KOLVO-508208 format. One record per residue (C-alpha): residue in one letter; x, y, z. Coordinates in steps of 0.5 Angstrom, whole numbers, plus 2048, in hexadecimal, padded with zeros to 3 digits. Layout:
REM KOLVO-508208
{site 'A',{X,Y,Z}} ...
This chain:
REM KOLVO-508208
{site 'M',{824,7D8,830}} {site 'E',{829,7D5,82B}} {site 'A',{82C,7DA,826}} {site 'N',{82B,7D9,81F}} {site 'R',{825,7D4,820}} {site 'K',{821,7D4,819}} {site 'I',{81A,7D7,81A}} {site 'E',{815,7D4,815}} {site 'I',{810,7D9,812}} {site 'M',{809,7D6,810}} {site 'D',{805,7DB,80C}} {site 'T',{7FE,7DA,80C}} {site 'T',{7FB,7E0,808}} {site 'L',{7F7,7DB,803}} {site 'R',{7F4,7D8,809}} {site 'D',{7F3,7DC,80F}} {site 'G',{7F5,7E3,80B}} {site 'E',{7EF,7E1,807}} {site 'Q',{7EA,7E2,80D}} {site 'T',{7EB,7E9,80D}} {site 'S',{7E4,7EC,80C}} {site 'G',{7E3,7ED,804}} {site 'V',{7E9,7E9,802}} {site 'S',{7E8,7E3,7FD}} {site 'F',{7EE,7E1,7F9}} {site 'L',{7ED,7DD,7F2}} {site 'P',{7F0,7D7,7F1}} {site 'S',{7F5,7DA,7EC}} {site 'E',{7F6,7DF,7F1}} {site 'K',{7F8,7DA,7F6}} {site 'L',{7FC,7D6,7F2}} {site 'Q',{800,7DD,7F0}} {site 'I',{801,7DF,7F7}} {site 'A',{803,7D8,7F9}} {site 'K',{809,7D8,7F4}} {site 'L',{80B,7DF,7F6}} {site 'L',{80B,7DC,7FE}} {site 'L',{80F,7D6,7FC}} {site 'E',{813,7D8,7F7}} {site 'E',{815,7DF,7F7}} {site 'L',{814,7E1,7FF}} {site 'K',{816,7DA,800}} {site 'V',{812,7D9,807}} {site 'D',{812,7D2,80A}} {site 'R',{80B,7D0,809}} {site 'I',{804,7D3,807}} {site 'E',{7FD,7D1,809}} {site 'V',{7F9,7D2,804}} {site 'A',{7F2,7D0,806}} {site 'S',{7ED,7CD,80A}} {site 'A',{7EA,7C6,809}} {site 'R',{7E3,7C5,807}} {site 'V',{7E1,7CC,805}} {site 'S',{7DF,7CD,7FE}} {site 'E',{7E0,7CA,7F7}} {site 'G',{7E4,7D1,7F6}} {site 'E',{7E9,7CF,7FB}} {site 'M',{7EA,7C8,7F9}} {site 'E',{7EC,7CB,7F2}} {site 'G',{7F1,7D0,7F5}} {site 'V',{7F4,7CB,7F9}} {site 'Q',{7F5,7C6,7F3}} {site 'K',{7F8,7CB,7EF}} {site 'I',{7FD,7CC,7F4}} {site 'T',{7FE,7C5,7F6}} {site 'Q',{7FF,7C3,7EF}} {site 'W',{804,7C8,7EE}} {site 'A',{808,7C7,7F4}} {site 'A',{808,7C0,7F3}} {site 'Q',{80C,7C1,7EC}} {site 'K',{811,7C6,7F0}} {site 'G',{812,7C1,7F6}} {site 'Y',{80E,7C6,7FB}} {site 'L',{808,7C2,7FD}} {site 'D',{80B,7C0,804}} {site 'R',{80B,7C8,805}} {site 'V',{803,7C9,803}} {site 'E',{7FF,7C8,809}} {site 'V',{7F7,7C8,80A}} {site 'L',{7F3,7C9,810}} {site 'G',{7EF,7C3,812}} {site 'F',{7EA,7C1,817}} {site 'V',{7E9,7BC,81D}} {site 'D',{7E4,7B8,818}} {site 'T',{7E7,7B2,816}} {site 'P',{7E7,7B0,810}} {site 'A',{7E4,7B6,80D}} {site 'S',{7E9,7BB,80D}} {site 'V',{7EF,7B6,80B}} {site 'K',{7EB,7B4,805}} {site 'W',{7EA,7BB,803}} {site 'I',{7F1,7BD,804}} {site 'L',{7F3,7B6,800}} {site 'K',{7EE,7B8,7FA}} {site 'A',{7F1,7BF,7FA}} {site 'G',{7F8,7BC,7F9}} {site 'A',{7FB,7BE,7FF}} {site 'S',{7FF,7BA,804}} {site 'V',{800,7BF,80B}} {site 'M',{7FA,7C0,80F}} {site 'N',{7FA,7C5,815}} {site 'L',{7F5,7C2,81A}} {site 'L',{7F1,7C7,81D}} {site 'T',{7EF,7C5,825}} {site 'K',{7ED,7C8,82B}} {site 'G',{7F2,7CC,82F}} {site 'S',{7EE,7CE,834}} {site 'L',{7E9,7CB,839}} {site 'N',{7E4,7D0,838}} {site 'H',{7E4,7CF,830}} {site 'L',{7E4,7C7,831}} {site 'T',{7DE,7C7,836}} {site 'H',{7D9,7CD,833}} {site 'Q',{7DB,7CB,82C}} {site 'L',{7DC,7C4,82B}} {site 'K',{7D9,7C2,832}} {site 'K',{7DE,7BC,833}} {site 'T',{7E2,7BA,838}} {site 'P',{7EA,7BB,838}} {site 'G',{7EA,7B3,837}} {site 'Q',{7E5,7B3,831}} {site 'H',{7E9,7B9,82E}} {site 'F',{7EF,7B5,82E}} {site 'E',{7ED,7AF,82C}} {site 'D',{7EA,7B2,826}} {site 'I',{7F0,7B6,824}} {site 'R',{7F4,7AF,825}} {site 'R',{7EF,7AC,820}} {site 'S',{7F0,7B2,81B}} {site 'I',{7F8,7B2,81B}} {site 'G',{7F8,7AA,81A}} {site 'Y',{7F3,7AB,814}} {site 'A',{7F7,7B0,811}} {site 'Q',{7FE,7AC,812}} {site 'D',{7FB,7A6,80F}} {site 'N',{7F9,7AA,809}} {site 'G',{800,7AD,808}} {site 'V',{7FE,7B4,80B}} {site 'S',{803,7B7,810}} {site 'V',{800,7BB,816}} {site 'N',{801,7C1,81A}} {site 'V',{7FC,7C3,81F}} {site 'Y',{7F9,7CA,821}} {site 'L',{7F7,7CB,828}} {site 'E',{7F1,7D0,826}} {site 'D',{7F0,7D6,82C}} {site 'W',{7F7,7D3,82F}} {site 'S',{7F8,7DA,832}} {site 'N',{7F1,7DA,836}} {site 'G',{7F3,7D3,838}} {site 'M',{7FA,7D5,83B}} {site 'R',{7F6,7DB,83F}} {site 'N',{7F0,7D7,841}} {site 'S',{7F1,7CF,841}} {site 'E',{7F8,7CE,841}} {site 'D',{7F8,7C7,843}} {site 'Y',{7F3,7C5,83E}} {site 'T',{7F8,7C9,838}} {site 'L',{7FE,7C5,83B}} {site 'S',{7FB,7BF,83B}} {site 'L',{7F9,7BF,834}} {site 'I',{800,7C1,832}} {site 'E',{803,7BB,836}} {site 'F',{7FE,7B7,832}} {site 'L',{800,7BA,82C}} {site 'S',{808,7B9,82D}} {site 'I',{807,7B2,82D}} {site 'Q',{803,7B2,826}} {site 'P',{806,7B1,81F}} {site 'I',{806,7B8,81E}} {site 'K',{80B,7BD,81B}} {site 'R',{809,7C4,81F}} {site 'I',{804,7C6,824}} {site 'M',{802,7CD,822}} {site 'L',{800,7D2,827}} {site 'P',{7FB,7D8,825}} {site 'D',{7F9,7DE,829}} {site 'T',{7F2,7DD,825}} {site 'L',{7EF,7E3,828}} {site 'G',{7F5,7E8,828}} {site 'L',{7F5,7E9,830}} {site 'L',{7FC,7E7,832}} {site 'S',{801,7EC,835}} {site 'P',{809,7EB,833}} {site 'N',{80A,7EA,83A}} {site 'E',{805,7E4,83A}} {site 'V',{808,7E1,834}} {site 'R',{80F,7E1,837}} {site 'T',{80C,7DE,83D}} {site 'F',{808,7D8,83A}} {site 'F',{80D,7D7,835}} {site 'D',{813,7D6,83A}} {site 'E',{80E,7D1,83E}} {site 'L',{80C,7CD,838}} {site 'V',{814,7CC,836}} {site 'E',{816,7CA,83C}} {site 'K',{810,7C5,83D}} {site 'F',{811,7C3,836}} {site 'P',{818,7C4,833}} {site 'T',{818,7C0,82D}} {site 'V',{811,7C2,82A}} {site 'H',{811,7C7,824}} {site 'F',{80C,7CC,826}} {site 'D',{809,7D1,821}} {site 'F',{806,7D8,823}} {site 'H',{800,7DB,81F}} {site 'A',{7FF,7E2,821}} {site 'H',{7F9,7E7,820}} {site 'N',{7FA,7EE,821}} {site 'D',{7F3,7F1,824}} {site 'Y',{7F8,7F5,829}} {site 'D',{7FD,7F7,824}} {site 'L',{802,7F2,828}} {site 'S',{802,7EC,823}} {site 'V',{80A,7EE,821}} {site 'A',{80C,7EF,828}} {site 'N',{809,7E9,82A}} {site 'V',{80C,7E5,824}} {site 'M',{813,7E8,827}} {site 'E',{812,7E5,82E}} {site 'A',{810,7DF,82B}} {site 'V',{816,7DE,827}} {site 'L',{81B,7E0,82C}} {site 'H',{817,7DB,831}} {site 'G',{817,7D5,82D}} {site 'A',{812,7D5,827}} {site 'S',{815,7D1,821}} {site 'G',{810,7D4,81C}} {site 'I',{80C,7DA,81B}} {site 'H',{805,7DB,817}} {site 'T',{805,7E1,813}} {site 'T',{800,7E4,80D}} {site 'V',{802,7E9,808}} {site 'N',{800,7F0,80A}} {site 'G',{7FE,7EE,810}} {site 'L',{7F7,7EB,80D}} {site 'G',{7F2,7E7,812}} {site 'E',{7EC,7E7,816}} {site 'R',{7EB,7EE,81A}} {site 'A',{7F1,7F2,81B}} {site 'G',{7F5,7EC,817}} {site 'N',{7FB,7E8,818}} {site 'A',{802,7E9,819}} {site 'P',{805,7EC,813}} {site 'L',{80A,7E9,80F}} {site 'E',{80E,7EF,80D}} {site 'S',{80F,7F1,814}} {site 'V',{810,7EB,817}} {site 'I',{816,7EA,812}} {site 'A',{819,7F0,814}} {site 'V',{818,7EF,81B}} {site 'I',{81B,7E8,81B}} {site 'K',{821,7EB,817}} {site 'D',{823,7F1,81B}} {site 'F',{821,7EF,822}} {site 'T',{823,7E8,823}} {site 'D',{829,7E3,821}} {site 'L',{824,7DE,81E}} {site 'E',{824,7DC,817}} {site 'I',{81E,7DC,812}} {site 'S',{81E,7DA,80A}} {site 'V',{81A,7E0,808}} {site 'Q',{81C,7E4,802}} {site 'E',{81A,7EB,805}} {site 'Q',{81C,7EF,7FE}} {site 'K',{816,7EC,7FB}} {site 'I',{811,7EE,801}} {site 'F',{80F,7F4,7FD}} {site 'R',{80D,7F1,7F7}} {site 'V',{809,7EB,7FA}} {site 'S',{806,7F0,7FF}} {site 'K',{803,7F4,7F9}} {site 'L',{801,7EE,7F5}} {site 'V',{7FD,7EC,7FB}} {site 'E',{7FA,7F3,7FC}} {site 'Q',{7F8,7F3,7F5}} {site 'F',{7F5,7EC,7F5}} {site 'S',{7F1,7ED,7FC}} {site 'G',{7EF,7F4,7FA}} {site 'H',{7F1,7F6,802}} {site 'H',{7F5,7FC,801}} {site 'I',{7FC,7FD,805}} {site 'P',{7FB,803,80A}} {site 'A',{800,808,808}} {site 'N',{804,808,80E}} {site 'K',{804,800,80F}} {site 'P',{80B,7FE,811}} {site 'V',{810,7FB,80B}} {site 'V',{80B,7FB,806}} {site 'G',{807,802,807}} {site 'E',{807,807,802}} {site 'N',{80A,80C,806}} {site 'V',{80F,808,80B}} {site 'F',{815,80A,807}} {site 'T',{813,811,805}} {site 'Q',{816,817,809}} {site 'T',{812,81D,809}} {site 'A',{815,822,80D}} {site 'G',{81B,826,80A}} {site 'I',{81F,825,810}} {site 'H',{81F,81D,80F}} {site 'A',{821,81E,808}} {site 'D',{827,823,80A}} {site 'G',{829,81E,80F}} {site 'D',{829,818,80A}} {site 'N',{82D,81C,805}} {site 'K',{833,81E,80B}} {site 'K',{834,817,80E}} {site 'N',{82D,813,80D}} {site 'L',{82B,816,814}} {site 'Y',{824,813,814}} {site 'F',{825,80C,811}} {site 'N',{824,806,815}} {site 'D',{825,7FF,814}} {site 'L',{81E,7FE,810}} {site 'L',{822,800,80A}} {site 'P',{81D,800,804}} {site 'E',{821,7FC,7FF}} {site 'R',{821,7F6,804}} {site 'F',{81A,7F5,802}} {site 'G',{81A,7F7,7FA}} {site 'R',{818,7FE,7FC}} {site 'Q',{81C,805,7FB}} {site 'R',{81C,80B,800}} {site 'K',{818,811,7FE}} {site 'Y',{817,818,800}} {site 'A',{810,81B,800}} {site 'L',{80F,822,7FD}} {site 'G',{80A,827,801}} {site 'K',{80A,82D,805}} {site 'T',{80F,82A,80A}} {site 'S',{814,827,805}} {site 'G',{819,82C,804}} {site 'K',{81F,82D,7FF}} {site 'A',{822,826,801}} {site 'N',{81C,822,800}} {site 'I',{81C,825,7F9}} {site 'L',{823,824,7F8}} {site 'K',{822,81D,7F9}} {site 'N',{81D,81C,7F4}} {site 'L',{820,820,7EF}} {site 'E',{826,81C,7F0}} {site 'E',{822,816,7EE}} {site 'L',{81F,819,7E8}} {site 'G',{826,81B,7E6}} {site 'I',{824,823,7E6}} {site 'S',{829,828,7E8}} {site 'L',{826,82F,7EA}} {site 'E',{829,836,7EB}} {site 'K',{829,839,7F2}} {site 'D',{823,83E,7F0}} {site 'E',{81F,839,7EC}} {site 'L',{81F,834,7F2}} {site 'T',{81D,839,7F7}} {site 'K',{817,83B,7F2}} {site 'V',{815,833,7F1}} {site 'T',{816,832,7F9}} {site 'Q',{811,838,7FA}} {site 'R',{80C,835,7F5}} {site 'I',{80C,82F,7F8}} {site 'I',{80B,832,7FF}} {site 'E',{805,836,7FC}} {site 'L',{802,82F,7F9}} {site 'G',{803,82C,800}} {site 'D',{7FF,831,804}} {site 'K',{7F9,830,7FF}} {site 'K',{7FA,829,801}} {site 'E',{7FC,827,7FA}} {site 'R',{7FF,820,7FA}} {site 'V',{806,821,7F6}} {site 'T',{80A,81B,7F4}} {site 'T',{811,81A,7F1}} {site 'E',{80D,819,7EA}} {site 'D',{80A,820,7EB}} {site 'L',{811,823,7EB}} {site 'P',{813,824,7E4}} {site 'Y',{80C,827,7E3}} {site 'I',{80D,82C,7E8}} {site 'I',{814,82E,7E6}} {site 'S',{812,82F,7DF}} {site 'D',{80C,833,7E2}} {site 'V',{811,837,7E6}} {site 'L',{816,838,7E1}} {site 'Q',{811,83B,7DC}} {site 'N',{80E,83F,7E1}} {site 'N',{815,842,7E3}} {site 'S',{817,844,7DB}} {site 'I',{810,848,7DA}} {site 'T',{80F,84F,7DD}} {site 'K',{808,84F,7E0}} {site 'N',{805,855,7DE}} {site 'I',{7FE,852,7DC}} {site 'S',{7FA,84D,7E1}} {site 'I',{7F4,84A,7E2}} {site 'E',{7F1,84D,7E8}} {site 'G',{7EA,84A,7E9}} {site 'Y',{7E5,845,7E6}} {site 'H',{7DF,842,7E7}} {site 'M',{7DD,83C,7E3}} {site 'T',{7D6,838,7E3}} {site 'H',{7D5,831,7DF}} {site 'S',{7CE,82E,7E0}} {site 'K',{7CB,829,7DC}} {site 'G',{7C7,82B,7D6}} {site 'L',{7CA,832,7D6}} {site 'K',{7D0,834,7D3}} {site 'P',{7D6,836,7D8}} {site 'T',{7D7,83D,7D9}} {site 'V',{7DD,841,7DC}} {site 'Q',{7DD,848,7DF}} {site 'L',{7E4,84A,7DF}} {site 'R',{7E9,850,7E2}} {site 'M',{7F0,852,7DF}} {site 'N',{7F5,856,7E1}} {site 'I',{7F9,859,7DB}} {site 'H',{7FE,85E,7DD}} {site 'G',{7FB,860,7E4}} {site 'K',{7F4,861,7E1}} {site 'F',{7EE,85C,7E2}} {site 'F',{7E9,85A,7DC}} {site 'D',{7E3,855,7DD}} {site 'A',{7DF,851,7D8}} {site 'S',{7DB,84B,7D8}} {site 'A',{7D9,846,7D2}} {site 'T',{7D6,83F,7D1}} {site 'G',{7DA,83A,7CD}} {site 'D',{7DA,833,7CB}} {site 'G',{7DE,831,7D1}} {site 'Q',{7E1,835,7D7}} {site 'Y',{7E8,836,7D4}} {site 'D',{7E4,838,7CE}} {site 'S',{7E0,83D,7D2}} {site 'F',{7E6,840,7D5}} {site 'M',{7E9,841,7CE}} {site 'R',{7E3,845,7CC}} {site 'A',{7E3,849,7D2}} {site 'L',{7EA,84B,7D1}} {site 'K',{7E9,84C,7C9}} {site 'K',{7E4,851,7CB}} {site 'I',{7E9,855,7D0}} {site 'Y',{7EE,855,7CB}} {site 'K',{7EA,857,7C5}} {site 'S',{7E8,85D,7CA}} {site 'I',{7EF,85F,7CA}} {site 'G',{7F1,85E,7C3}} {site 'K',{7F5,858,7C4}} {site 'E',{7F5,851,7C0}} {site 'L',{7F6,84B,7C4}} {site 'P',{7FA,845,7C1}} {site 'R',{7F7,83F,7BD}} {site 'L',{7F7,839,7C1}} {site 'T',{7FA,833,7BD}} {site 'D',{7FB,82E,7C2}} {site 'Y',{7F8,82C,7C9}} {site 'H',{7FB,826,7CD}} {site 'V',{7FA,824,7D4}} {site 'S',{7FE,81F,7D8}} {site 'I',{7FE,81C,7DF}} {site 'P',{804,819,7E3}} {site 'P',{805,812,7E3}} {site 'G',{800,80E,7E7}} {site 'G',{7FA,811,7E5}} {site 'K',{7F7,813,7EC}} {site 'T',{7F1,818,7EC}} {site 'D',{7F4,81D,7F0}} {site 'A',{7FA,81D,7EB}} {site 'F',{7FD,824,7E8}} {site 'V',{7FB,825,7E1}} {site 'E',{800,828,7DC}} {site 'T',{7FC,82C,7D7}} {site 'V',{801,82E,7D1}} {site 'I',{7FE,832,7CC}} {site 'T',{801,834,7C5}} {site 'W',{800,83B,7C2}} {site 'E',{801,83E,7BC}} {site 'F',{803,846,7BC}} {site 'G',{808,847,7B6}} {site 'K',{80B,841,7B9}} {site 'L',{80A,83B,7BD}} {site 'F',{80B,83A,7C4}} {site 'K',{808,836,7CA}} {site 'T',{806,838,7D1}} {site 'K',{805,833,7D7}} {site 'G',{800,834,7DD}} {site 'L',{800,82F,7E3}} {site 'D',{7FA,82E,7E7}} {site 'A',{7F6,829,7EB}} {site 'D',{7F0,82B,7E6}} {site 'Q',{7F1,82A,7DF}} {site 'T',{7ED,831,7DD}} {site 'I',{7F1,835,7E2}} {site 'A',{7F8,832,7DF}} {site 'A',{7F5,834,7D8}} {site 'M',{7F4,83B,7DB}} {site 'K',{7FB,83B,7DE}} {site 'A',{7FE,839,7D7}} {site 'T',{7FA,83F,7D4}} {site 'E',{7FC,844,7D9}} {site 'K',{803,843,7D7}} {site 'M',{802,843,7D0}} {site 'L',{7FF,84A,7D1}} {site 'N',{805,84D,7D5}} {site 'I',{809,84A,7CF}} {site 'I',{806,84D,7C9}} {site 'E',{806,854,7CD}} {site 'T',{80E,854,7CC}} {site 'I',{80C,853,7C5}} {site 'N',{807,858,7C4}} {site 'Y',{805,85D,7C9}} {site 'N',{800,862,7C8}} {site 'P',{7FC,866,7CD}} {site 'E',{7F5,865,7CE}} {site 'K',{7F0,869,7CA}} {site 'E',{7ED,86F,7CD}} {site 'E',{7E6,86D,7CB}} {site 'S',{7E5,867,7CF}} {site 'T',{7E0,869,7D5}} {site 'Y',{7E4,86B,7DB}} {site 'Y',{7E2,86B,7E2}} {site 'G',{7E8,86E,7E7}} {site 'N',{7ED,869,7E6}} {site 'E',{7E9,864,7E2}} {site 'Y',{7E7,862,7DB}} {site 'R',{7E1,85E,7DA}} {site 'V',{7DF,85B,7D4}} {site 'I',{7D7,858,7D4}} {site 'A',{7D6,852,7D1}} {site 'G',{7D1,852,7CB}} 
């Protein structure tokens, strides 16, 4: 095919994409998506609705056409219509649109069993619909519904319909793989045949993704004569969805010499808005727009990227308004962490980096999800731990919190190699913990600092699995703060308290009192 040929992109997110189970855009949402598609992404055309569906559909189309008319885009806004002269055309005119995509039967099977008409009758009905639209100032493109089955099983009928349409006053013949059943080889064969027989006809291809072949089929279509491609943002659509706009754009740009007008750097922004409006979550591994697709997890990949971008391909995230990320987890290694530190502008000493890496690996082994936003919290926690000599530790605890009952804690502490047990009840789990701890310290003749402030924060994003950082301010002759980091708020506070206990040991250490009850290597304090 001719190099540098222009391929039209017609996006049908607002019509065919809305047929995704559970997806229904509000009229105001439809307008916002239409604006982004035409003005930001700069697709060539949009299909926004089906005629005669509902009053809500009418309102959504009217909002779009009023805006489009003011901007000079009205001829780029299309509405699906039916062979039902004059009903669809009247609906489209009332909605303020000027382009109808007329749905005809592209297979003999559909014609015979659904319409129960002969080809001659159907052709005459189509001619009448096109003529009525033309007479009322509505231009027409024509869909051949079930075209793929038509080419497979009733080729003579399908070719006769295309031949009939080729002499009608229409702009485009649009060929849908309605059931998503074609292979790339079939697409290539069918388009070669059609382009040879009808070299002056503008053919659009409308792919579905039932076999996960929609993008491969699109590539064959454009390489073998299709002049236009239909897409949806995020691949929305019935069943397995339609050809995803984001992948189609990347494939045409990277694997062909064909031209398209779409501004790919705006794709991610539009994708996220459509995700929000549709309530249809983008899979994390979805090409181009998925959360994980520009995230390197393995440390060897980050190391290679540091040395000579060894793990980059042509799908650079900046093309789509995104950034490459390096995941933090048990396989990430120092290279990934260094990449994240660079992004945050943080520089660590070699031994500090080793300890931060080890902490992240530990969290990864627990299947904790570690993010870049968590990293400053982890670093702070590790650096504070690094500066504290650990002579005292929480060896074990058991907490209960039942409705109608006060929380209780059973606590075991290791103080300079000796073990102490206590239990207590309090107004909350941390209060119960502190009451048990005070009993242990009272038994060894020590006082605890006064807690003067307690602050909890989580990294940006606010997810339920986020780490919790608890910062506690203590007064012990002077004010000082300790931090604890954990996925559980109470445990984070206990870790902060454990750090406090080790800090005050350096200020004032006294051996345990001998009158405490002693069991081998354990001291036990019984709750009163």
